[in-house]
All heavy atoms as a GROMACS GRO file, in nm:
protein
  597
    1MET      N    1   2.389   4.484  -1.407
    1MET     CA    2   2.299   4.376  -1.390
    1MET      C    3   2.238   4.389  -1.246
    1MET      O    4   2.308   4.412  -1.151
    1MET     CB    5   2.372   4.243  -1.401
    1MET     CG    6   2.286   4.128  -1.402
    1MET     SD    7   2.383   4.003  -1.481
    1MET     CE    8   2.342   3.862  -1.394
    2THR      N    9   2.107   4.364  -1.239
    2THR     CA   10   2.041   4.377  -1.109
    2THR      C   11   2.040   4.243  -1.039
    2THR      O   12   2.042   4.138  -1.105
    2THR     CB   13   1.898   4.426  -1.122
    2THR    OG1   14   1.827   4.333  -1.206
    2THR    CG2   15   1.896   4.566  -1.182
    3LYS      N   16   2.042   4.244  -0.908
    3LYS     CA   17   2.039   4.127  -0.832
    3LYS      C   18   1.896   4.077  -0.807
    3LYS      O   19   1.807   4.156  -0.780
    3LYS     CB   20   2.105   4.162  -0.697
    3LYS     CG   21   2.152   4.043  -0.619
    3LYS     CD   22   2.234   4.090  -0.499
    3LYS     CE   23   2.295   3.974  -0.430
    3LYS     NZ   24   2.363   4.016  -0.307
    4SER      N   25   1.876   3.952  -0.818
    4SER     CA   26   1.746   3.894  -0.789
    4SER      C   27   1.706   3.909  -0.646
    4SER      O   28   1.792   3.897  -0.558
    4SER     CB   29   1.749   3.748  -0.831
    4SER     OG   30   1.626   3.687  -0.794
    5ARG      N   31   1.582   3.932  -0.617
    5ARG     CA   32   1.535   3.945  -0.480
    5ARG      C   33   1.507   3.810  -0.414
    5ARG      O   34   1.485   3.801  -0.297
    5ARG     CB   35   1.408   4.033  -0.480
    5ARG     CG   36   1.435   4.177  -0.513
    5ARG     CD   37   1.312   4.259  -0.501
    5ARG     NE   38   1.337   4.391  -0.554
    5ARG     CZ   39   1.350   4.498  -0.475
    5ARG    NH1   40   1.340   4.484  -0.348
    5ARG    NH2   41   1.367   4.617  -0.529
    6ASP      N   42   1.499   3.707  -0.500
    6ASP     CA   43   1.477   3.574  -0.443
    6ASP      C   44   1.605   3.523  -0.377
    6ASP      O   45   1.713   3.535  -0.435
    6ASP     CB   46   1.440   3.473  -0.549
    6ASP     CG   47   1.300   3.497  -0.607
    6ASP    OD1   48   1.222   3.560  -0.535
    6ASP    OD2   49   1.273   3.463  -0.723
    7THR      N   50   1.593   3.468  -0.263
    7THR     CA   51   1.708   3.405  -0.197
    7THR      C   52   1.695   3.255  -0.212
    7THR      O   53   1.583   3.204  -0.226
    7THR     CB   54   1.715   3.444  -0.050
    7THR    OG1   55   1.596   3.398   0.017
    7THR    CG2   56   1.731   3.593  -0.031
    8PRO      N   57   1.802   3.180  -0.209
    8PRO     CA   58   1.792   3.038  -0.227
    8PRO      C   59   1.707   2.968  -0.121
    8PRO      O   60   1.648   2.864  -0.147
    8PRO     CB   61   1.937   2.991  -0.219
    8PRO     CG   62   2.020   3.111  -0.232
    8PRO     CD   63   1.941   3.226  -0.200
    9ASN      N   64   1.694   3.018  -0.003
    9ASN     CA   65   1.618   2.959   0.104
    9ASN      C   66   1.473   3.001   0.109
    9ASN      O   67   1.399   2.960   0.196
    9ASN     CB   68   1.690   2.980   0.239
    9ASN     CG   69   1.824   2.914   0.247
    9ASN    OD1   70   1.851   2.816   0.177
    9ASN    ND2   71   1.911   2.972   0.322
   10GLN      N   72   1.440   3.089   0.019
   10GLN     CA   73   1.301   3.144   0.026
   10GLN      C   74   1.208   3.036  -0.027
   10GLN      O   75   1.233   2.972  -0.132
   10GLN     CB   76   1.289   3.266  -0.064
   10GLN     CG   77   1.157   3.340  -0.058
   10GLN     CD   78   1.156   3.465  -0.141
   10GLN    OE1   79   1.251   3.489  -0.214
   10GLN    NE2   80   1.052   3.541  -0.124
   11ALA      N   81   1.095   3.010   0.046
   11ALA     CA   82   1.002   2.912   0.010
   11ALA      C   83   0.925   2.954  -0.114
   11ALA      O   84   0.882   3.070  -0.125
   11ALA     CB   85   0.906   2.884   0.123
   12LYS      N   86   0.907   2.862  -0.208
   12LYS     CA   87   0.827   2.893  -0.323
   12LYS      C   88   0.686   2.835  -0.301
   12LYS      O   89   0.671   2.737  -0.235
   12LYS     CB   90   0.889   2.820  -0.443
   12LYS     CG   91   1.036   2.864  -0.467
   12LYS     CD   92   1.058   2.896  -0.609
   12LYS     CE   93   1.207   2.915  -0.631
   12LYS     NZ   94   1.240   3.050  -0.662
   13PRO      N   95   0.585   2.902  -0.354
   13PRO     CA   96   0.450   2.851  -0.338
   13PRO      C   97   0.431   2.713  -0.402
   13PRO      O   98   0.484   2.686  -0.511
   13PRO     CB   99   0.362   2.956  -0.406
   13PRO     CG  100   0.452   3.043  -0.483
   13PRO     CD  101   0.594   3.019  -0.437
   14VAL      N  102   0.365   2.630  -0.332
   14VAL     CA  103   0.337   2.494  -0.382
   14VAL      C  104   0.190   2.483  -0.415
   14VAL      O  105   0.106   2.520  -0.338
   14VAL     CB  106   0.369   2.390  -0.275
   14VAL    CG1  107   0.341   2.251  -0.321
   14VAL    CG2  108   0.521   2.402  -0.233
   15THR      N  109   0.165   2.433  -0.535
   15THR     CA  110   0.024   2.412  -0.577
   15THR      C  111  -0.007   2.262  -0.561
   15THR      O  112   0.074   2.174  -0.595
   15THR     CB  113   0.005   2.462  -0.721
   15THR    OG1  114   0.091   2.386  -0.804
   15THR    CG2  115   0.022   2.608  -0.731
   16ALA      N  116  -0.120   2.234  -0.507
   16ALA     CA  117  -0.163   2.096  -0.492
   16ALA      C  118  -0.205   2.040  -0.628
   16ALA      O  119  -0.269   2.105  -0.709
   16ALA     CB  120  -0.280   2.088  -0.394
   17LYS      N  121  -0.163   1.914  -0.655
   17LYS     CA  122  -0.202   1.846  -0.776
   17LYS      C  123  -0.340   1.787  -0.755
   17LYS      O  124  -0.357   1.710  -0.657
   17LYS     CB  125  -0.101   1.738  -0.804
   17LYS     CG  126   0.032   1.784  -0.843
   17LYS     CD  127   0.127   1.670  -0.876
   17LYS     CE  128   0.261   1.718  -0.904
   17LYS     NZ  129   0.351   1.611  -0.933
   18PRO      N  130  -0.433   1.814  -0.841
   18PRO     CA  131  -0.565   1.752  -0.824
   18PRO      C  132  -0.555   1.603  -0.854
   18PRO      O  133  -0.476   1.555  -0.943
   18PRO     CB  134  -0.650   1.822  -0.932
   18PRO     CG  135  -0.554   1.873  -1.032
   18PRO     CD  136  -0.424   1.900  -0.957
   19GLU      N  137  -0.631   1.519  -0.782
   19GLU     CA  138  -0.637   1.381  -0.806
   19GLU      C  139  -0.697   1.357  -0.946
   19GLU      O  140  -0.789   1.430  -0.984
   19GLU     CB  141  -0.709   1.306  -0.704
   19GLU     CG  142  -0.634   1.296  -0.573
   19GLU     CD  143  -0.710   1.204  -0.479
   19GLU    OE1  144  -0.696   1.081  -0.488
   19GLU    OE2  145  -0.785   1.262  -0.394
   20ALA      N  146  -0.648   1.256  -1.012
   20ALA     CA  147  -0.700   1.230  -1.149
   20ALA      C  148  -0.846   1.208  -1.153
   20ALA      O  149  -0.916   1.260  -1.236
   20ALA     CB  150  -0.626   1.110  -1.200
   21ALA      N  151  -0.897   1.129  -1.062
   21ALA     CA  152  -1.042   1.094  -1.065
   21ALA      C  153  -1.120   1.158  -0.952
   21ALA      O  154  -1.244   1.148  -0.947
   21ALA     CB  155  -1.060   0.945  -1.061
   22GLY      N  156  -1.054   1.229  -0.864
   22GLY     CA  157  -1.127   1.278  -0.747
   22GLY      C  158  -1.189   1.166  -0.671
   22GLY      O  159  -1.121   1.068  -0.642
   23ASN      N  160  -1.318   1.174  -0.639
   23ASN     CA  161  -1.383   1.068  -0.575
   23ASN      C  162  -1.505   1.023  -0.658
   23ASN      O  163  -1.603   0.968  -0.609
   23ASN     CB  164  -1.424   1.104  -0.433
   23ASN     CG  165  -1.455   0.981  -0.348
   23ASN    OD1  166  -1.400   0.874  -0.370
   23ASN    ND2  167  -1.543   0.990  -0.250
   24ASP      N  168  -1.500   1.051  -0.786
   24ASP     CA  169  -1.608   1.012  -0.879
   24ASP      C  170  -1.610   0.859  -0.888
   24ASP      O  171  -1.507   0.793  -0.882
   24ASP     CB  172  -1.583   1.073  -1.014
   24ASP     CG  173  -1.597   1.222  -1.017
   24ASP    OD1  174  -1.663   1.280  -0.923
   24ASP    OD2  175  -1.539   1.288  -1.105
   25PRO      N  176  -1.729   0.803  -0.909
   25PRO     CA  177  -1.735   0.660  -0.930
   25PRO      C  178  -1.660   0.612  -1.057
   25PRO      O  179  -1.670   0.681  -1.161
   25PRO     CB  180  -1.886   0.635  -0.944
   25PRO     CG  181  -1.955   0.756  -0.896
   25PRO     CD  182  -1.857   0.866  -0.913
   26ILE      N  183  -1.598   0.501  -1.049
   26ILE     CA  184  -1.527   0.446  -1.163
   26ILE      C  185  -1.556   0.300  -1.176
   26ILE      O  186  -1.616   0.242  -1.087
   26ILE     CB  187  -1.372   0.465  -1.148
   26ILE    CG1  188  -1.324   0.394  -1.021
   26ILE    CG2  189  -1.336   0.613  -1.143
   26ILE    CD1  190  -1.167   0.394  -1.009
   27THR      N  191  -1.514   0.243  -1.290
   27THR     CA  192  -1.532   0.101  -1.311
   27THR      C  193  -1.398   0.034  -1.290
   27THR      O  194  -1.296   0.086  -1.336
   27THR     CB  195  -1.582   0.072  -1.459
   27THR    OG1  196  -1.710   0.135  -1.470
   27THR    CG2  197  -1.599  -0.077  -1.482
   28VAL      N  198  -1.396  -0.075  -1.218
   28VAL     CA  199  -1.270  -0.147  -1.184
   28VAL      C  200  -1.289  -0.291  -1.224
   28VAL      O  201  -1.400  -0.341  -1.239
   28VAL     CB  202  -1.237  -0.135  -1.039
   28VAL    CG1  203  -1.205   0.007  -1.000
   28VAL    CG2  204  -1.344  -0.192  -0.944
   29LEU      N  205  -1.173  -0.363  -1.233
   29LEU     CA  206  -1.167  -0.502  -1.264
   29LEU      C  207  -1.116  -0.570  -1.137
   29LEU      O  208  -1.011  -0.538  -1.088
   29LEU     CB  209  -1.075  -0.530  -1.380
   29LEU     CG  210  -1.053  -0.676  -1.418
   29LEU    CD1  211  -1.181  -0.745  -1.470
   29LEU    CD2  212  -0.944  -0.685  -1.523
   30SER      N  213  -1.193  -0.671  -1.089
   30SER     CA  214  -1.148  -0.748  -0.972
   30SER      C  215  -1.051  -0.854  -1.016
   30SER      O  216  -1.075  -0.926  -1.111
   30SER     CB  217  -1.266  -0.809  -0.898
   30SER     OG  218  -1.333  -0.902  -0.976
   31THR      N  219  -0.936  -0.859  -0.947
   31THR     CA  220  -0.831  -0.954  -0.986
   31THR      C  221  -0.823  -1.072  -0.889
   31THR      O  222  -0.754  -1.165  -0.913
   31THR     CB  223  -0.694  -0.888  -0.992
   31THR    OG1  224  -0.665  -0.824  -0.867
   31THR    CG2  225  -0.692  -0.781  -1.102
   32ALA      N  226  -0.898  -1.062  -0.781
   32ALA     CA  227  -0.907  -1.169  -0.679
   32ALA      C  228  -1.041  -1.156  -0.608
   32ALA      O  229  -1.111  -1.056  -0.632
   32ALA     CB  230  -0.792  -1.154  -0.579
   33ARG      N  231  -1.079  -1.245  -0.529
   33ARG     CA  232  -1.200  -1.237  -0.446
   33ARG      C  233  -1.189  -1.127  -0.345
   33ARG      O  234  -1.076  -1.105  -0.293
   33ARG     CB  235  -1.231  -1.366  -0.372
   33ARG     CG  236  -1.266  -1.482  -0.464
   33ARG     CD  237  -1.290  -1.603  -0.380
   33ARG     NE  238  -1.425  -1.637  -0.407
   33ARG     CZ  239  -1.490  -1.738  -0.350
   33ARG    NH1  240  -1.430  -1.813  -0.269
   33ARG    NH2  241  -1.614  -1.762  -0.384
   34GLY      N  242  -1.296  -1.056  -0.319
   34GLY     CA  243  -1.292  -0.948  -0.223
   34GLY      C  244  -1.434  -0.910  -0.182
   34GLY      O  245  -1.529  -0.959  -0.236
   35SER      N  246  -1.449  -0.824  -0.085
   35SER     CA  247  -1.580  -0.781  -0.041
   35SER      C  248  -1.575  -0.638   0.010
   35SER      O  249  -1.475  -0.582   0.053
   35SER     CB  250  -1.627  -0.874   0.071
   35SER     OG  251  -1.546  -0.865   0.189
   36PHE      N  252  -1.698  -0.584   0.005
   36PHE     CA  253  -1.724  -0.450   0.062
   36PHE      C  254  -1.842  -0.475   0.153
   36PHE      O  255  -1.953  -0.507   0.112
   36PHE     CB  256  -1.769  -0.348  -0.044
   36PHE     CG  257  -1.658  -0.322  -0.149
   36PHE    CD1  258  -1.672  -0.367  -0.280
   36PHE    CD2  259  -1.547  -0.252  -0.116
   36PHE    CE1  260  -1.581  -0.340  -0.376
   36PHE    CE2  261  -1.451  -0.227  -0.208
   36PHE     CZ  262  -1.468  -0.269  -0.341
   37GLY      N  263  -1.815  -0.467   0.286
   37GLY     CA  264  -1.922  -0.500   0.385
   37GLY      C  265  -1.968  -0.643   0.363
   37GLY      O  266  -1.889  -0.735   0.345
   38PRO      N  267  -2.102  -0.663   0.352
   38PRO     CA  268  -2.152  -0.800   0.338
   38PRO      C  269  -2.154  -0.850   0.192
   38PRO      O  270  -2.191  -0.962   0.169
   38PRO     CB  271  -2.296  -0.784   0.392
   38PRO     CG  272  -2.334  -0.645   0.358
   38PRO     CD  273  -2.206  -0.568   0.380
   39TYR      N  274  -2.117  -0.765   0.100
   39TYR     CA  275  -2.125  -0.800  -0.041
   39TYR      C  276  -1.983  -0.850  -0.090
   39TYR      O  277  -1.889  -0.779  -0.091
   39TYR     CB  278  -2.168  -0.683  -0.131
   39TYR     CG  279  -2.300  -0.625  -0.085
   39TYR    CD1  280  -2.311  -0.511  -0.012
   39TYR    CD2  281  -2.418  -0.693  -0.117
   39TYR    CE1  282  -2.431  -0.461   0.030
   39TYR    CE2  283  -2.541  -0.648  -0.076
   39TYR     CZ  284  -2.549  -0.530  -0.004
   39TYR     OH  285  -2.671  -0.482   0.036
   40GLY      N  286  -1.986  -0.976  -0.140
   40GLY     CA  287  -1.866  -1.038  -0.190
   40GLY      C  288  -1.861  -1.028  -0.341
   40GLY      O  289  -1.966  -1.030  -0.408
   41TYR      N  290  -1.743  -1.025  -0.398
   41TYR     CA  291  -1.722  -1.016  -0.540
   41TYR      C  292  -1.619  -1.121  -0.580
   41TYR      O  293  -1.518  -1.138  -0.518
   41TYR     CB  294  -1.670  -0.878  -0.585
   41TYR     CG  295  -1.775  -0.766  -0.555
   41TYR    CD1  296  -1.773  -0.701  -0.432
   41TYR    CD2  297  -1.867  -0.732  -0.652
   41TYR    CE1  298  -1.869  -0.600  -0.410
   41TYR    CE2  299  -1.961  -0.635  -0.629
   41TYR     CZ  300  -1.958  -0.569  -0.508
   41TYR     OH  301  -2.051  -0.469  -0.481
   42ALA      N  302  -1.648  -1.194  -0.693
   42ALA     CA  303  -1.560  -1.295  -0.742
   42ALA      C  304  -1.446  -1.225  -0.824
   42ALA      O  305  -1.462  -1.113  -0.867
   42ALA     CB  306  -1.631  -1.390  -0.831
   43ALA      N  307  -1.336  -1.296  -0.848
   43ALA     CA  308  -1.232  -1.248  -0.936
   43ALA      C  309  -1.283  -1.247  -1.079
   43ALA      O  310  -1.365  -1.327  -1.117
   43ALA     CB  311  -1.108  -1.338  -0.921
   44GLY      N  312  -1.231  -1.148  -1.154
   44GLY     CA  313  -1.266  -1.142  -1.297
   44GLY      C  314  -1.392  -1.073  -1.332
   44GLY      O  315  -1.446  -1.088  -1.435
   45LEU      N  316  -1.443  -0.990  -1.240
   45LEU     CA  317  -1.563  -0.914  -1.266
   45LEU      C  318  -1.531  -0.769  -1.286
   45LEU      O  319  -1.438  -0.712  -1.226
   45LEU     CB  320  -1.659  -0.920  -1.145
   45LEU     CG  321  -1.742  -1.048  -1.117
   45LEU    CD1  322  -1.819  -1.026  -0.988
   45LEU    CD2  323  -1.836  -1.068  -1.229
   46LEU      N  324  -1.608  -0.703  -1.368
   46LEU     CA  325  -1.608  -0.554  -1.371
   46LEU      C  326  -1.707  -0.509  -1.269
   46LEU      O  327  -1.818  -0.552  -1.262
   46LEU     CB  328  -1.650  -0.504  -1.511
   46LEU     CG  329  -1.545  -0.523  -1.623
   46LEU    CD1  330  -1.610  -0.502  -1.759
   46LEU    CD2  331  -1.423  -0.435  -1.602
   47ILE      N  332  -1.666  -0.417  -1.184
   47ILE     CA  333  -1.751  -0.360  -1.083
   47ILE      C  334  -1.772  -0.214  -1.119
   47ILE      O  335  -1.677  -0.132  -1.121
   47ILE     CB  336  -1.693  -0.376  -0.944
   47ILE    CG1  337  -1.660  -0.524  -0.912
   47ILE    CG2  338  -1.795  -0.323  -0.837
   47ILE    CD1  339  -1.582  -0.544  -0.786
   48ILE      N  340  -1.894  -0.175  -1.148
   48ILE     CA  341  -1.928  -0.040  -1.197
   48ILE      C  342  -1.975   0.046  -1.082
   48ILE      O  343  -2.060   0.007  -0.996
   48ILE     CB  344  -2.040  -0.052  -1.301
   48ILE    CG1  345  -1.996  -0.142  -1.416
   48ILE    CG2  346  -2.084   0.089  -1.346
   48ILE    CD1  347  -2.110  -0.178  -1.511
   49GLY      N  348  -1.920   0.168  -1.077
   49GLY     CA  349  -1.964   0.268  -0.979
   49GLY      C  350  -1.887   0.268  -0.846
   49GLY      O  351  -1.939   0.314  -0.743
   50VAL      N  352  -1.765   0.212  -0.848
   50VAL     CA  353  -1.687   0.212  -0.721
   50VAL      C  354  -1.628   0.353  -0.694
   50VAL      O  355  -1.569   0.407  -0.791
   50VAL     CB  356  -1.568   0.108  -0.729
   50VAL    CG1  357  -1.485   0.108  -0.607
   50VAL    CG2  358  -1.627  -0.027  -0.760
   51PRO      N  359  -1.648   0.410  -0.577
   51PRO     CA  360  -1.585   0.541  -0.553
   51PRO      C  361  -1.434   0.526  -0.569
   51PRO      O  362  -1.375   0.424  -0.527
   51PRO     CB  363  -1.627   0.571  -0.412
   51PRO     CG  364  -1.751   0.493  -0.388
   51PRO     CD  365  -1.730   0.371  -0.469
   52ALA      N  366  -1.372   0.629  -0.625
   52ALA     CA  367  -1.226   0.626  -0.653
   52ALA      C  368  -1.146   0.602  -0.527
   52ALA      O  369  -1.046   0.525  -0.531
   52ALA     CB  370  -1.181   0.755  -0.721
   53ASP      N  371  -1.184   0.662  -0.413
   53ASP     CA  372  -1.105   0.639  -0.287
   53ASP      C  373  -1.117   0.493  -0.243
   53ASP      O  374  -1.023   0.438  -0.185
   53ASP     CB  375  -1.142   0.738  -0.184
   53ASP     CG  376  -1.283   0.728  -0.134
   53ASP    OD1  377  -1.371   0.675  -0.208
   53ASP    OD2  378  -1.316   0.777  -0.027
   54VAL      N  379  -1.232   0.435  -0.264
   54VAL     CA  380  -1.255   0.289  -0.223
   54VAL      C  381  -1.166   0.197  -0.313
   54VAL      O  382  -1.102   0.107  -0.265
   54VAL     CB  383  -1.402   0.251  -0.229
   54VAL    CG1  384  -1.420   0.102  -0.208
   54VAL    CG2  385  -1.483   0.333  -0.132
   55ALA      N  386  -1.166   0.231  -0.445
   55ALA     CA  387  -1.082   0.151  -0.533
   55ALA      C  388  -0.934   0.163  -0.500
   55ALA      O  389  -0.862   0.062  -0.499
   55ALA     CB  390  -1.104   0.198  -0.676
   56LYS      N  391  -0.891   0.285  -0.463
   56LYS     CA  392  -0.751   0.304  -0.426
   56LYS      C  393  -0.718   0.227  -0.296
   56LYS      O  394  -0.615   0.166  -0.285
   56LYS     CB  395  -0.725   0.450  -0.407
   56LYS     CG  396  -0.579   0.492  -0.388
   56LYS     CD  397  -0.564   0.641  -0.386
   56LYS     CE  398  -0.423   0.675  -0.364
   56LYS     NZ  399  -0.404   0.824  -0.358
   57ALA      N  400  -0.812   0.226  -0.202
   57ALA     CA  401  -0.786   0.164  -0.073
   57ALA      C  402  -0.788   0.008  -0.090
   57ALA      O  403  -0.730  -0.064  -0.009
   57ALA     CB  404  -0.893   0.196   0.029
   58ASN      N  405  -0.844  -0.044  -0.198
   58ASN     CA  406  -0.852  -0.188  -0.223
   58ASN      C  407  -0.774  -0.228  -0.348
   58ASN      O  408  -0.809  -0.328  -0.410
   58ASN     CB  409  -0.999  -0.230  -0.236
   58ASN     CG  410  -1.073  -0.222  -0.106
   58ASN    OD1  411  -1.063  -0.305  -0.019
   58ASN    ND2  412  -1.143  -0.105  -0.085
   59LYS      N  413  -0.667  -0.157  -0.375
   59LYS     CA  414  -0.590  -0.189  -0.493
   59LYS      C  415  -0.525  -0.321  -0.500
   59LYS      O  416  -0.481  -0.367  -0.600
   59LYS     CB  417  -0.489  -0.073  -0.525
   59LYS     CG  418  -0.382  -0.062  -0.424
   59LYS     CD  419  -0.290   0.056  -0.456
   59LYS     CE  420  -0.182   0.068  -0.347
   59LYS     NZ  421  -0.094   0.184  -0.381
   60ALA      N  422  -0.520  -0.386  -0.384
   60ALA     CA  423  -0.458  -0.523  -0.382
   60ALA      C  424  -0.544  -0.621  -0.463
   60ALA      O  425  -0.489  -0.717  -0.525
   60ALA     CB  426  -0.451  -0.570  -0.238
   61TRP      N  427  -0.673  -0.596  -0.476
   61TRP     CA  428  -0.758  -0.689  -0.553
   61TRP      C  429  -0.842  -0.621  -0.662
   61TRP      O  430  -0.921  -0.685  -0.728
   61TRP     CB  431  -0.846  -0.774  -0.457
   61TRP     CG  432  -0.952  -0.701  -0.381
   61TRP    CD1  433  -0.929  -0.629  -0.265
   61TRP    CD2  434  -1.090  -0.693  -0.407
   61TRP    NE1  435  -1.050  -0.579  -0.222
   61TRP    CE2  436  -1.148  -0.613  -0.307
   61TRP    CE3  437  -1.171  -0.736  -0.513
   61TRP    CZ2  438  -1.284  -0.587  -0.307
   61TRP    CZ3  439  -1.309  -0.714  -0.503
   61TRP    CH2  440  -1.364  -0.634  -0.402
   62LEU      N  441  -0.830  -0.488  -0.673
   62LEU     CA  442  -0.900  -0.414  -0.776
   62LEU      C  443  -0.805  -0.347  -0.868
   62LEU      O  444  -0.710  -0.278  -0.827
   62LEU     CB  445  -0.993  -0.308  -0.712
   62LEU     CG  446  -1.105  -0.359  -0.620
   62LEU    CD1  447  -1.183  -0.241  -0.565
   62LEU    CD2  448  -1.201  -0.450  -0.700
   63LYS      N  449  -0.830  -0.357  -0.997
   63LYS     CA  450  -0.744  -0.289  -1.101
   63LYS      C  451  -0.827  -0.180  -1.162
   63LYS      O  452  -0.931  -0.206  -1.220
   63LYS     CB  453  -0.704  -0.396  -1.203
   63LYS     CG  454  -0.591  -0.349  -1.296
   63LYS     CD  455  -0.545  -0.468  -1.378
   63LYS     CE  456  -0.407  -0.442  -1.422
   63LYS     NZ  457  -0.351  -0.565  -1.488
   64SER      N  458  -0.778  -0.060  -1.151
   64SER     CA  459  -0.852   0.057  -1.207
   64SER      C  460  -0.787   0.116  -1.328
   64SER      O  461  -0.831   0.220  -1.379
   64SER     CB  462  -0.873   0.162  -1.101
   64SER     OG  463  -0.742   0.215  -1.055
   65ASP      N  464  -0.686   0.048  -1.381
   65ASP     CA  465  -0.620   0.095  -1.501
   65ASP      C  466  -0.716   0.102  -1.618
   65ASP      O  467  -0.785  -0.002  -1.649
   65ASP     CB  468  -0.506   0.000  -1.538
   65ASP     CG  469  -0.435   0.033  -1.665
   65ASP    OD1  470  -0.402   0.154  -1.683
   65ASP    OD2  471  -0.415  -0.054  -1.748
   66PRO      N  472  -0.734   0.223  -1.679
   66PRO     CA  473  -0.838   0.233  -1.788
   66PRO      C  474  -0.815   0.139  -1.900
   66PRO      O  475  -0.914   0.086  -1.959
   66PRO     CB  476  -0.819   0.381  -1.835
   66PRO     CG  477  -0.757   0.450  -1.718
   66PRO     CD  478  -0.668   0.345  -1.648
   67ALA      N  479  -0.688   0.109  -1.939
   67ALA     CA  480  -0.668   0.019  -2.050
   67ALA      C  481  -0.713  -0.123  -2.016
   67ALA      O  482  -0.772  -0.191  -2.101
   67ALA     CB  483  -0.522   0.016  -2.088
   68ALA      N  484  -0.686  -0.169  -1.894
   68ALA     CA  485  -0.727  -0.298  -1.853
   68ALA      C  486  -0.878  -0.312  -1.846
   68ALA      O  487  -0.940  -0.412  -1.880
   68ALA     CB  488  -0.667  -0.335  -1.715
   69VAL      N  489  -0.943  -0.208  -1.791
   69VAL     CA  490  -1.090  -0.205  -1.781
   69VAL      C  491  -1.154  -0.206  -1.922
   69VAL      O  492  -1.248  -0.282  -1.949
   69VAL     CB  493  -1.136  -0.084  -1.700
   69VAL    CG1  494  -1.286  -0.066  -1.711
   69VAL    CG2  495  -1.092  -0.098  -1.555
   70GLU      N  496  -1.098  -0.123  -2.017
   70GLU     CA  497  -1.149  -0.124  -2.154
   70GLU      C  498  -1.136  -0.260  -2.222
   70GLU      O  499  -1.226  -0.304  -2.292
   70GLU     CB  500  -1.086  -0.011  -2.235
   70GLU     CG  501  -1.135   0.126  -2.190
   70GLU     CD  502  -1.067   0.236  -2.268
   70GLU    OE1  503  -1.024   0.210  -2.384
   70GLU    OE2  504  -1.059   0.346  -2.216
   71ALA      N  505  -1.018  -0.323  -2.198
   71ALA     CA  506  -0.994  -0.450  -2.259
   71ALA      C  507  -1.092  -0.559  -2.204
   71ALA      O  508  -1.141  -0.640  -2.280
   71ALA     CB  509  -0.850  -0.496  -2.234
   72ALA      N  510  -1.122  -0.548  -2.073
   72ALA     CA  511  -1.216  -0.645  -2.014
   72ALA      C  512  -1.357  -0.622  -2.068
   72ALA      O  513  -1.428  -0.716  -2.092
   72ALA     CB  514  -1.213  -0.629  -1.862
   73MET      N  515  -1.390  -0.496  -2.088
   73MET     CA  516  -1.522  -0.464  -2.143
   73MET      C  517  -1.534  -0.521  -2.288
   73MET      O  518  -1.633  -0.577  -2.324
   73MET     CB  519  -1.549  -0.312  -2.144
   73MET     CG  520  -1.578  -0.259  -2.010
   73MET     SD  521  -1.607  -0.074  -2.029
   73MET     CE  522  -1.649  -0.034  -1.863
   74ALA      N  523  -1.427  -0.495  -2.365
   74ALA     CA  524  -1.426  -0.543  -2.504
   74ALA      C  525  -1.435  -0.693  -2.512
   74ALA      O  526  -1.492  -0.750  -2.606
   74ALA     CB  527  -1.303  -0.488  -2.576
   75ALA      N  528  -1.383  -0.760  -2.411
   75ALA     CA  529  -1.380  -0.910  -2.412
   75ALA      C  530  -1.512  -0.966  -2.358
   75ALA      O  531  -1.531  -1.087  -2.358
   75ALA     CB  532  -1.265  -0.960  -2.324
   76GLY      N  533  -1.604  -0.878  -2.314
   76GLY     CA  534  -1.736  -0.926  -2.268
   76GLY      C  535  -1.736  -0.977  -2.123
   76GLY      O  536  -1.818  -1.058  -2.085
   77THR      N  537  -1.644  -0.925  -2.045
   77THR     CA  538  -1.636  -0.968  -1.902
   77THR      C  539  -1.764  -0.933  -1.834
   77THR      O  540  -1.825  -0.826  -1.860
   77THR     CB  541  -1.516  -0.895  -1.837
   77THR    OG1  542  -1.399  -0.930  -1.902
   77THR    CG2  543  -1.508  -0.935  -1.688
   78ASP      N  544  -1.814  -1.018  -1.744
   78ASP     CA  545  -1.938  -0.988  -1.670
   78ASP      C  546  -1.917  -0.865  -1.582
   78ASP      O  547  -1.809  -0.844  -1.526
   78ASP     CB  548  -1.972  -1.106  -1.580
   78ASP     CG  549  -2.015  -1.228  -1.657
   78ASP    OD1  550  -2.066  -1.212  -1.776
   78ASP    OD2  551  -1.999  -1.342  -1.608
   79ALA      N  552  -2.023  -0.787  -1.569
   79ALA     CA  553  -2.020  -0.664  -1.490
   79ALA      C  554  -2.132  -0.661  -1.396
   79ALA      O  555  -2.243  -0.712  -1.420
   79ALA     CB  556  -2.028  -0.542  -1.586
   80VAL      N  557  -2.100  -0.605  -1.276
   80VAL     CA  558  -2.208  -0.584  -1.170
   80VAL      C  559  -2.196  -0.443  -1.117
   80VAL      O  560  -2.095  -0.380  -1.134
   80VAL     CB  561  -2.184  -0.689  -1.054
   80VAL    CG1  562  -2.206  -0.832  -1.102
   80VAL    CG2  563  -2.048  -0.674  -0.990
   81LEU      N  564  -2.303  -0.400  -1.050
   81LEU     CA  565  -2.301  -0.268  -0.989
   81LEU      C  566  -2.242  -0.275  -0.849
   81LEU      O  567  -2.263  -0.380  -0.778
   81LEU     CB  568  -2.442  -0.213  -0.976
   81LEU     CG  569  -2.509  -0.173  -1.116
   81LEU    CD1  570  -2.654  -0.132  -1.092
   81LEU    CD2  571  -2.433  -0.066  -1.184
   82PHE      N  572  -2.169  -0.179  -0.810
   82PHE     CA  573  -2.107  -0.169  -0.677
   82PHE      C  574  -2.212  -0.152  -0.565
   82PHE      O  575  -2.311  -0.076  -0.581
   82PHE     CB  576  -2.014  -0.042  -0.672
   82PHE     CG  577  -1.956  -0.015  -0.535
   82PHE    CD1  578  -1.859  -0.096  -0.481
   82PHE    CD2  579  -2.002   0.091  -0.464
   82PHE    CE1  580  -1.811  -0.064  -0.353
   82PHE    CE2  581  -1.952   0.126  -0.338
   82PHE     CZ  582  -1.857   0.043  -0.282
   83LYS      N  583  -2.196  -0.228  -0.465
   83LYS     CA  584  -2.281  -0.218  -0.340
   83LYS      C  585  -2.187  -0.218  -0.224
   83LYS      O  586  -2.086  -0.286  -0.223
   83LYS     CB  587  -2.378  -0.341  -0.328
   83LYS     CG  588  -2.483  -0.350  -0.432
   83LYS     CD  589  -2.569  -0.468  -0.403
   83LYS     CE  590  -2.677  -0.493  -0.509
   83LYS     NZ  591  -2.759  -0.608  -0.479
   84SER      N  592  -2.225  -0.141  -0.122
   84SER     CA  593  -2.141  -0.147   0.001
   84SER      C  594  -2.226  -0.155   0.123
   84SER      O  595  -2.340  -0.142   0.117
   84SER     CB  596  -2.053  -0.019   0.007
   84SER     OG  597  -2.137   0.096   0.018
   0.00000   0.00000   0.00000
């Protein structure tokens, strides 16, 4: 039997995991009042076109879960375009 050339302390290459949405615009559901710059948004709105990194940074009041967003759309929730 041949001995493996790998040693236990040898570093293995690590591949970066791509972000699910990158920074593409997404639709989110506001769960509380919030604002982007001078533009305020009420709770219970769908906000269309929010950059993914902005949604992630504001996850305290924005829900980006696809199932929640689809349910809100199906229920006829009011929707607005993202402004910053």
